C-alpha positions in Angstrom: 33.5 52.2 -26.8 29.9 53.1 -26.1 28.1 51.0 -23.5 25.1 49.1 -24.7 24.2 46.3 -22.2 24.9 46.1 -18.5 23.9 43.3 -16.0 24.2 44.0 -12.3 23.7 41.2 -9.8 21.3 39.2 -12.0 19.9 36.0 -10.6 17.4 33.7 -12.3 16.1 30.2 -11.9 13.5 27.7 -12.8 11.2 27.2 -9.8 13.4 26.4 -6.8 16.5 25.8 -9.0 18.7 28.8 -9.2 20.6 28.7 -12.5 22.2 32.1 -12.8 23.6 33.6 -9.6 24.4 37.3 -8.9 25.9 37.8 -12.4 27.4 41.1 -13.5 28.8 41.9 -17.0 28.6 44.3 -19.9 28.7 44.5 -23.6 30.0 47.6 -25.5 29.4 48.8 -29.0 31.7 47.3 -31.6 32.9 44.2 -29.7 32.4 40.5 -29.6 31.9 39.1 -26.1 32.0 35.4 -25.6 30.4 33.5 -22.7 32.0 30.0 -22.3 31.4 27.1 -20.0 30.4 23.5 -19.9 26.8 22.4 -20.5 24.5 23.3 -17.6 26.7 26.3 -16.6 23.7 28.7 -17.2 24.8 30.3 -20.5 21.5 29.8 -22.4 19.5 30.9 -19.3 21.6 34.1 -19.3 20.6 34.9 -22.9 16.9 34.0 -22.3 16.9 36.4 -19.4 18.5 39.3 -21.4 16.0 38.7 -24.3 13.0 38.7 -21.9 12.0 35.1 -22.2 12.8 34.7 -18.5 12.6 37.3 -15.7 15.4 37.6 -13.2 14.5 37.2 -9.5 17.2 39.7 -8.6 19.3 42.3 -10.2 19.1 44.8 -13.0 19.5 44.7 -16.7 20.0 48.0 -18.5 20.0 48.6 -22.2 21.5 51.9 -23.4 21.0 53.3 -19.9 17.4 52.1 -19.3 16.2 49.2 -17.2 14.6 46.4 -19.3 14.2 43.5 -16.9 10.6 42.5 -16.9 9.9 43.9 -20.3 8.3 41.4 -22.7 10.5 39.7 -25.3 9.0 41.4 -28.3 9.6 44.9 -26.9 13.2 44.0 -26.1 13.7 42.8 -29.7 12.3 46.0 -31.1 14.7 48.0 -28.9 17.6 46.3 -30.7 18.5 43.1 -28.9 18.0 40.1 -31.1 18.4 36.5 -29.8 19.3 33.7 -32.2 18.6 30.6 -30.0 20.2 27.2 -30.1 18.4 25.0 -32.5 18.0 27.7 -35.2 14.1 27.7 -35.1 13.8 27.6 -38.9 10.3 27.2 -40.5 11.1 24.3 -42.9 8.2 25.0 -45.3 9.1 28.6 -45.9 11.7 29.6 -48.6 15.0 31.1 -47.6 13.9 34.5 -48.7 10.5 34.3 -46.9 12.4 33.2 -43.7 14.8 36.2 -44.0 11.9 38.7 -44.5 10.4 37.5 -41.2 13.3 39.2 -39.4 12.0 42.6 -40.5 9.0 42.2 -38.2 11.3 42.8 -35.2 12.2 46.2 -36.4 10.6 49.2 -34.6 8.3 51.3 -36.7 10.2 54.2 -38.1 13.7 52.7 -37.5 15.8 55.2 -35.7 19.1 56.4 -37.1 21.0 54.6 -34.3 20.1 51.2 -35.7 22.3 49.8 -38.5 20.7 49.8 -41.9 21.0 46.1 -42.8 19.3 45.0 -46.0 18.5 41.8 -47.7 21.4 42.6 -50.0 23.8 42.9 -47.1 23.0 39.4 -45.8 23.3 37.9 -49.2 26.7 39.5 -49.5 27.6 38.2 -46.1 26.3 34.6 -46.9 26.3 34.2 -50.7 24.9 30.7 -50.5 21.6 32.1 -49.2 21.3 34.3 -52.3 21.9 31.3 -54.5 19.2 29.3 -52.7 16.7 32.1 -51.9 13.8 30.2 -53.5 14.8 26.9 -51.9 12.8 25.6 -48.9 14.6 26.3 -45.7 14.1 22.8 -44.4 16.1 21.4 -47.3 19.3 23.4 -46.4 22.2 21.7 -44.7 22.8 22.3 -41.0 25.4 24.9 -41.6 23.3 26.8 -44.2 20.4 26.8 -41.7 22.6 28.4 -39.1 23.6 31.1 -41.6 19.9 31.6 -42.4 19.1 32.0 -38.7 21.8 34.5 -38.1 20.8 36.4 -41.2 17.2 36.5 -40.2 18.3 38.0 -36.9 20.4 40.6 -38.7 17.4 41.8 -40.8 15.8 43.0 -37.6 18.6 45.6 -37.7 19.9 44.9 -34.1 22.4 46.8 -32.1 23.2 43.5 -30.2 23.0 40.1 -31.8 23.0 37.2 -29.2 24.1 33.8 -30.7 23.4 30.7 -28.6 25.8 27.8 -29.7 25.9 28.8 -33.4 28.5 26.1 -34.1 26.5 23.2 -32.6 26.5 20.2 -34.9 28.6 22.0 -37.6 31.6 20.5 -39.3 35.0 22.2 -38.6 35.0 23.8 -42.1 31.5 25.2 -41.7 32.3 26.4 -38.1 35.1 28.4 -39.5 32.9 29.8 -42.2 30.3 31.0 -39.7 33.0 32.5 -37.4 34.7 34.3 -40.2 31.5 36.3 -40.7 31.3 37.6 -37.1 33.9 40.4 -37.6 32.0 41.5 -40.8 28.8 41.6 -38.8 30.4 43.9 -36.2 31.5 46.1 -39.1 27.8 46.6 -39.9 27.3 48.2 -36.5 26.2 45.2 -34.6 27.8 44.0 -31.3 27.8 40.3 -30.7 27.2 38.3 -27.5 28.3 34.8 -28.3 27.5 31.7 -26.1 29.6 28.8 -27.3 30.9 25.5 -25.8 33.7 25.4 -28.4 36.1 27.4 -26.4 38.9 27.5 -28.9 36.7 28.8 -31.7 35.0 31.4 -29.5 38.3 32.7 -28.1 39.6 33.0 -31.6 37.1 35.8 -32.5 36.2 37.4 -29.1 37.4 40.7 -27.8 36.5 39.7 -24.2 35.7 36.3 -22.7 33.6 35.4 -19.6 33.7 31.9 -18.2 30.6 30.5 -16.4 30.5 27.5 -14.0 27.5 26.6 -11.8 25.6 29.7 -12.8 28.4 32.1 -11.7 31.1 34.0 -13.6 34.3 32.5 -12.5 36.7 34.3 -14.9 36.7 37.2 -17.3 39.3 39.0 -19.4 40.8 39.1 -22.9 40.8 35.9 -24.9 44.5 35.6 -24.5 44.3 36.0 -20.7 41.5 33.5 -20.3 43.1 31.0 -22.7 46.2 30.9 -20.4 44.3 30.6 -17.2 44.2 27.2 -15.4 40.6 27.9 -14.2 39.3 27.4 -17.8 40.3 23.8 -17.5 38.4 23.4 -14.2 35.3 25.1 -15.6 35.1 22.6 -18.5 36.5 19.4 -17.0 35.7 20.0 -13.3 39.2 19.4 -11.9 42.7 20.6 -12.1 45.2 18.4 -13.8 46.6 17.2 -10.4 43.3 16.0 -9.0 42.5 12.3 -8.6 39.3 10.5 -9.2 36.9 10.4 -6.3 35.7 6.9 -6.8 37.7 3.7 -6.9 37.4 1.8 -10.2 35.2 -1.4 -10.3 37.5 -3.0 -12.9 41.2 -3.2 -13.4 42.9 -0.2 -15.0 43.9 -2.2 -18.1 40.3 -3.2 -18.7 40.6 -6.7 -17.4 37.3 -8.3 -16.5 38.2 -9.3 -13.0 35.7 -12.1 -13.2 32.9 -9.8 -14.4 30.8 -10.6 -17.5 31.1 -8.3 -20.4 27.7 -6.6 -20.3 28.0 -4.2 -23.3 30.5 -4.4 -26.2 30.6 -1.8 -28.9 33.1 -2.6 -31.7 33.9 -0.4 -34.6 30.6 1.4 -34.8 30.3 3.9 -37.6 27.3 5.9 -39.0 26.9 8.7 -41.5 24.1 11.2 -42.0 24.4 12.1 -45.7 28.0 13.1 -46.2 28.7 13.8 -42.6 30.5 11.2 -40.4 28.7 11.1 -37.0 30.6 8.1 -35.6 33.9 6.7 -36.9 34.8 3.2 -35.7 33.8 3.7 -32.1 34.7 1.0 -29.6 33.9 0.7 -25.9 33.2 -2.0 -23.3 31.1 -2.0 -20.1 31.6 -4.9 -17.7 28.9 -6.2 -15.3 28.7 -3.8 -12.3 30.8 -1.1 -14.0 29.8 2.5 -14.5 31.3 3.7 -17.7 30.9 7.4 -18.6 30.9 8.9 -22.1 31.9 12.5 -22.3 32.9 15.0 -25.1 32.1 18.4 -26.4 28.8 19.2 -28.1 28.4 17.5 -31.5 30.9 14.8 -30.6 28.4 12.0 -31.3 27.5 10.9 -27.8 23.7 10.9 -28.3 24.1 9.3 -31.7 26.1 6.4 -30.1 23.5 5.9 -27.4 20.8 5.9 -30.0 22.7 3.2 -32.0 23.1 1.1 -28.8 19.4 1.5 -27.8 18.2 0.6 -31.3 16.9 4.0 -32.4 19.5 4.2 -35.2 21.1 1.5 -37.3 24.9 1.9 -37.6 26.5 1.5 -41.1 29.4 -0.5 -39.7 30.4 -2.3 -36.5 28.7 -4.6 -34.0 26.9 -4.1 -30.6 26.9 -7.0 -28.1 24.7 -7.4 -25.0 26.0 -10.1 -22.6 27.3 -12.0 -25.6 24.3 -11.5 -27.8 24.7 -9.6 -31.1 22.0 -7.0 -31.3 22.1 -6.2 -35.0 18.6 -5.7 -36.5 16.9 -6.0 -33.1 14.4 -3.1 -32.6 14.5 -0.8 -29.6 11.5 -2.4 -27.8 13.1 -5.9 -28.1 16.4 -4.6 -26.7 14.5 -3.1 -23.8 12.9 -6.4 -23.1 16.4 -8.0 -22.9 17.3 -5.4 -20.2 19.0 -2.7 -22.2 17.1 0.4 -21.0 17.8 4.1 -21.6 16.6 7.4 -20.2 16.4 10.7 -22.1 17.8 14.1 -21.1 14.2 15.5 -21.1 12.0 13.8 -18.6 9.3 11.5 -20.1 7.1 10.9 -17.0 3.4 10.7 -16.9 2.6 13.9 -15.0 -1.0 13.2 -14.0 -0.1 9.7 -12.7 1.3 9.2 -9.2 4.9 8.3 -8.5 3.9 4.6 -7.8 1.8 4.4 -10.9 4.7 5.6 -13.1 6.9 2.9 -11.7 4.1 0.3 -11.9 3.6 1.1 -15.6 7.3 0.2 -16.3 7.2 -3.0 -14.2 3.9 -4.2 -15.9 5.3 -3.4 -19.3 8.2 -5.7 -18.6 5.8 -8.6 -18.1 6.1 -8.8 -14.3 2.5 -7.8 -13.5 2.0 -10.5 -10.8 4.9 -9.0 -8.7 4.4 -5.4 -9.8 3.1 -3.8 -6.5 5.7 -5.1 -4.1 8.5 -4.5 -6.6 7.3 -0.9 -7.1 7.4 -0.4 -3.3 10.9 -1.8 -3.1 12.2 0.5 -5.9 10.6 3.6 -4.3 12.1 2.8 -1.0 15.5 2.1 -2.6 15.4 5.6 -4.2 14.2 7.1 -0.9 10.9 8.3 -2.4 8.5 5.8 -0.9 6.8 8.5 1.1 5.8 10.2 -2.1 4.2 7.1 -3.7 0.7 8.6 -3.9 1.8 12.1 -5.0 1.0 13.2 -8.6 4.4 13.3 -10.4 3.9 16.7 -12.0 3.5 18.3 -8.5 7.0 17.2 -7.4 10.3 19.2 -7.6 12.4 18.5 -10.6 15.1 16.7 -8.6 12.5 14.2 -7.2 11.1 13.6 -10.7 14.6 12.7 -11.8 14.7 10.0 -9.2 11.2 8.7 -10.2 12.5 8.4 -13.8 15.5 6.4 -12.7 13.3 4.1 -10.5 11.0 3.6 -13.5 13.9 2.8 -15.7 15.1 0.1 -13.4 11.6 -1.2 -13.1 11.7 -2.3 -16.7 13.9 -5.1 -15.6 17.1 -3.3 -16.7 20.4 -5.0 -16.6 22.3 -2.3 -18.5 21.3 1.4 -18.1 21.9 4.0 -20.8 21.6 7.2 -18.9 21.5 10.5 -20.9 22.6 13.4 -18.7 20.8 12.5 -15.5 22.4 15.4 -13.7 21.1 18.1 -16.1 19.1 20.7 -14.3 20.0 19.6 -10.8 21.7 21.7 -8.2 24.8 20.6 -6.4 23.0 19.0 -3.5 20.6 17.1 -5.8 23.5 15.8 -7.9 25.3 14.5 -4.9 22.1 12.8 -3.6 21.3 11.3 -7.0 24.9 9.9 -7.3 24.8 8.5 -3.8 21.5 6.7 -4.4 22.6 5.5 -7.9 25.8 3.9 -6.5 23.8 2.0 -3.9 21.1 0.9 -6.3 23.7 -0.2 -9.0 25.6 -2.2 -6.4 22.5 -3.8 -4.9 21.0 -4.7 -8.3 24.3 -5.7 -10.0 23.6 -3.2 -12.8 25.9 -2.0 -15.5 25.8 1.7 -16.7 26.8 3.7 -19.7 26.4 7.3 -18.6 26.4 10.3 -21.0 27.1 13.4 -18.8 28.5 16.9 -19.1 28.7 17.6 -15.4 32.2 16.7 -14.5 31.8 16.5 -10.7 29.0 14.0 -11.3 31.4 12.0 -13.6 34.1 12.1 -10.9 31.6 10.8 -8.3 30.2 7.9 -10.5 32.6 6.8 -13.2 34.8 3.7 -13.0 36.0 4.3 -16.6 35.6 7.4 -18.8 35.5 7.3 -22.5 35.9 10.5 -24.5 34.4 11.2 -27.9 35.3 14.0 -30.2 34.0 14.6 -33.8 32.7 11.0 -33.8 36.1 9.4 -32.8 37.0 7.8 -29.5 40.1 9.8 -28.5 40.8 8.6 -24.9 39.6 6.3 -22.1 40.8 5.7 -18.6 40.1 6.9 -15.1 38.6 10.3 -14.5 42.0 11.8 -13.4 43.7 10.3 -16.4 41.3 11.7 -19.0 41.1 15.2 -17.6 44.9 15.4 -17.8 45.0 14.0 -21.3 46.3 16.7 -23.8 44.0 15.4 -26.5 40.9 15.7 -24.3 41.9 19.2 -23.2 42.3 20.1 -26.8 38.9 18.7 -27.7 37.2 20.8 -25.0 39.3 23.9 -25.2 41.3 23.7 -28.5 44.8 24.8 -29.1 44.2 28.2 -27.4 44.5 26.5 -24.0 48.0 26.1 -22.7 
């Protein structure tokens, strides 16, 4: 095989947060290399760094023997590295054919003979559905068809290396298999593939070599068969070996008994479809007062959809949602928030030009507690150990501190039940531990209940009384952390049948 891409000791981060750490790997001509790992492992950051969107703080990236770190993204694309990012990036008002022709702009002038001669006819042969719908607006395609379109647009740049970031995200199993089946045919056109994918089973089924990332570092590499049989893959995805125990005692009895606690949140048989796709299928879960329940599962399992149903952003087709005994059907999101059912989002939604105290005051005043707003804001800031930053503009603070501001503001709404969407995302290990420590204290002091969506398994182990596991819209397991990470069905959901 002929060497194409080589990374030597590459480190990259966002501000003070180091996301990729001293990483070394290579991709050769004619192979499919998969990079696996849980959310937040640094996989997407790795691809952005190779494609020139981010610049490494350390290390070297060489492409066909020449250093390219620091080169602008458009130049790297014209040298033959094409990045198909997560989310597809389709222009909905362009036709399929117009979208495909955009890919040709990344070709160098006077395409050298070393580049594969991929034509519009080639991609139509690869994905016949695109030929059938060439005059159709791209925004009217299904999710799977849009993914095929994004890959084909990248191919028309005639790359030597095609980098795919989570191409199976949100696709049905049938469509996932259809996309994967094309990867070997893509290689036969003269294109190497670097595949970032959270669906470990699917990726290992097509890859020649596999790298596993955890915490920004490569923790394992080898053939798909060797990695599939390695115990460390389980740890990288689920954060513990099968013999480990949970790190936090449960707040409720193992059989789900209330132990005198009120039932704060009750989800019973919730189902919802988007078109012909089942997003949630009869999901049931319960959170008692003072309990931290965590919802985990692979990408596309339906976790965010469930949170959106509970918070009132989506209306389920079937099932009921109860809040301290009150049925919430038909109640809009702002009314649910007024009752004390409050959610955060994965992406921070703070007012950057306002101070820390002003952000928290805004939440308290919006809850109708204006007369007591100032002292309550001070109490919350002290509780989250950020009182000394009360007068600081929020945008000027480190990301980890802003996460604490968001949590303080969330509780300032008068929350009784918190719906937390990936609060550990983007934090380093020390910040995650600090956030977990503070959250546990605040939850106990304020008698709060929590439903936590989280991919970071050490954080789940630190916080969760009970863990619920979703896969393909179905609840497949619940129990303590140590119980669910040893559950064969959970392991299969994350790693597939390839893991033994």
